[in-house]
N, C-alpha and C positions, 0 to 999 in steps of 0.2 A: 627362673630366668637363668642361670649358668648354667643349666642343663643342658638347653632345648638351645641357648649358643653350641654350648661344645655336637650335640642333636647334629645342626646347621654344616658344624663346618666339616664332620662328618661324615655329611654326606654332600657337602659339596667339590670334599676332596676326593670319593667314592667315582664320584658324574666326572671330573678329572683323570681318572685312574682307567675306568672304562665307561664312553661316551653310551657302548647299546643302555645305559641307563635310563640313560637322560629321554627319554620318546618313555620310559618307565615308570616317570615319577612317585604317581598314585601306586601301582601299581609297589614299588618298591617302599614308599613312604605307609601301606597299609601293611606291608612284612613288617616296618619297625614293629609300629605301632603294635602289631600280634605280639611281637616276641616281651612288651613292659616290660620287662628288668632291665637295667643297665650293662650288666652282662653278661646276658641271652646278645642283646645287641650288639655289644660289638663281638661276639662271635661269630654273628654273620655279615659285617661289617670284614670282618678279616677273612671271610668263605668267600664272600663280593671277590674281594676285594687278587684275591687269587686263580679268580676265576678266568675259565680259559674261553670266552664266546666267540670264534670261526666266523669270521665276513668270507665274503665271500674269491677275494682273491688269496688270505692263509688258504683256506679248502680250495682254490685250483695248482699251491704252490703244494703242495704236503699228496695231492691227484699226483702226477705228475711226477712226484717220489717215488710212491710206486710206482707207474708202468716204465719207470726205468727201471726197478726193484725186480718186478716180472720176466723186461724180456731181459735185459744186460745181469742181471745175477741171481735170480731163479738157480741159472743154469737147463730152467725147459726150454723145450723148439715149438712155436707155432703151432707144428699141424701136430700134435701131442700133445697137444694143454687144451683146459675149456679152464674158463673161470667163469664161477659158482657161487650161485650165493647161497648164506645159509639161512634163509625161508623156504622155513618148514612145511608150510598150508599155502590158501590160496590167499590168505592175508595177507593184502599189500607191505610193505614195511622196508626198514631202512638198510640191509640184506641187500633187497630187489632197487632202487635205489640209485644207492652206490655202485652196482654193475650198474645203471645206466648212466651213472659217470664216467668214472674209468676208461669208457670207452672209448672217447675221444681222446684222453691222452694217449693209449696205449694207440691206437689210427693215427696218430701225428706222430710217436718215432720209429714208427713201420709194422708193426702187427696189420695186415690189414686186411685178412678172411682170420681171426677168433672165435674160437667158440664160444658165447657167453649162453649162462643156462642159470633163468630164472628162480627154478624148486631146485630145492638137495634130492630127489627121488628121479628130478631127469638128468639129475646127472648120472645116477645108472646104470641110464642107455645111452649116455654118451661115451658111457668107459665100453659099454659094450661095440661101441662104434669105432674106438682107435682112441681116445682120449682118457688115456690114459692116468698124466699130469694133471695133477688136480688144485688149484686156486680158487680158498675158500674166499671170502669177503666178506667185508661185514662194516659198518662201520667203529663203530666203540667196541671193545673189550672191559669190560667191568671182572668179573667174582670167576669170569671163565667158564663156567657150569654149562652154558649155553653153545659153547666149542668144543669142550667134553664130545659133551652126548650128539652133536651129529660126524663128530671125529671117526665116535662110538656107533655111531649108523652104521656109517657106509661101511667102513673095515666089516661088521655083519653082515653087509647087503651086497656088499660087489666080490666078483668069485673070481678072482686072481690079483694078479699084484697093479699094484698102481700107489705113486709117489703123492704126496697131498703136502705143497705148501701156503700157511692165511697170512693174508695182509686187514688191516684194520688203521685207518685214517687214527684214529687216538685208543688209549685205552689203561690203564692202570701198570704202575715199572712193576709191583710185588709180582702180582698176576701175572704177569709178562716174563718174567724173571723166570718164578715157577715153572711156568709150563714150555716154556724153553728150555732146561734141566731136567723137565721130563720127557721131550727126546721131538718137542712141537716145536716146528721149523717155522716162526712169527716175524714176522715184518711189518714193523707199528713208528713212522715217523714220529707221531708226540705223545708222549711217554708221560704219564703226569703221577701225580703220589697222593696219596690220602688226604683227603683234604682236612683232617683232624688228628689221626692215628699217626700220622709220614710228617705232622706239622709241632705240635705241641709236644712236649714232654714233659715227665715225675709230674708235681704235681696239678699241672697251666692240664697238661693232657684230663686226666682222675675229671678234672671240673668243666671244663672241654664239652665230656662226654656223659657227662650227666645233666648239664644245661642243653643239651642239643635230646637230651633221652625226654626231656622237662618240654620243653618244643612239642618235641613230635607226640607230646598226651594231650596238647592243648588239640590235637589234627583228630578230624574222623575216626575212628580203629575201622571202621568198616564202609565202604563206596561199594551196597550192592554186593556185586559179590570176592570185589578185592580188598585183601584182610592190609592196613596198614604194617602190620609185622614185616608180610616177606618185603616190603620193599625199605625198612627200618634202615639210618644212616646210608642207604642207596641199595638194590637188590645187589643180595648174595654179604652188603656191607664193603659199597666198595668204597663207596665215600668222594662221590668225584664229582669234579667240580667242571664239567664241559658239557657247552652243548652249539648248534649252529645258528648263524644267522638265520632269523626267521623263518621263512620256508624251506628251507634247505635243506631243514634234519628236522628233526622229533625228537624228542629233550631226551634221552636214555634214562632207562627207569634206573639206572648204576647212580643217580644223581641224589644229593640228600632228596626229603620227597618235602624240606620244609618247603621249596620252591616252583612243586609244582601242585600240590595234592593238592584239590579240590577243592573240600571241604573242615572246616573244622567241626568238634565233637559239637559243636549245635546247629552243626549239621547245616546252618550257612553255607551259601560258595562262598572260595576266598577268592578275590582278582589278584592270580599268579601271576608271580614276572618270569616264568618260565612256563609255557604247554608242551608236557606231555597225550598222544593219543593215545588210549588208553583203555582198548574192551575192555567191555562190563562196566568203566565209568559215565 
């Protein structure tokens, strides 16, 4: 009885801190029950208490910060600049969505003829038309693997000198710091710490990591061609605690899969608190 009472108060406290969870009471209760033991539940409570769930007003503020950086601080000129989505193929993704989002604040701040480009390959075509200053844009940067691949692709395929800078709404502080040290120029207004390894210390860190691994073992290890191992602790071990409100965004694969992985080890469908559209699910 006492344990149930304590859990009730923890849930109530969480709803007060994270109001986006109030409409997701059923999903949250299912997640807490999925955890089983008190220590695992406490870990999930801790992660959710520190979760960034961006509403439309906050997103607009961050987009305005990015637009201000591009126009006033990047050193680029509108006539020679292209804002390029990190989208590689013909599947719709967050890069294209945020390319569309940034158009309005860019226009409002004075760049009325800026060239926007919705797939990476087309950036080469526009380079050949004089757009030699490139802003790569996407919603979130986790491990940095995708960004490195995109920059490498452009470097190999653009025949001539060009300049490139990168803009993200949010990203992991450690990854961005490492990329900046390596010479990649990045503007990212919302910097996040890793949910476990940059929060817990010493024995508490080891315990938290073991608890999360145990939770992941309760998930389906494969969903069709997708292997959970590739997303353990978030893709690239990003340990991200971030998503956008409702249909504004698609939960990044950098987020702990315990919050969005669709099946448990018994192959039963989970009613998750977050949604990620993932090809192959």
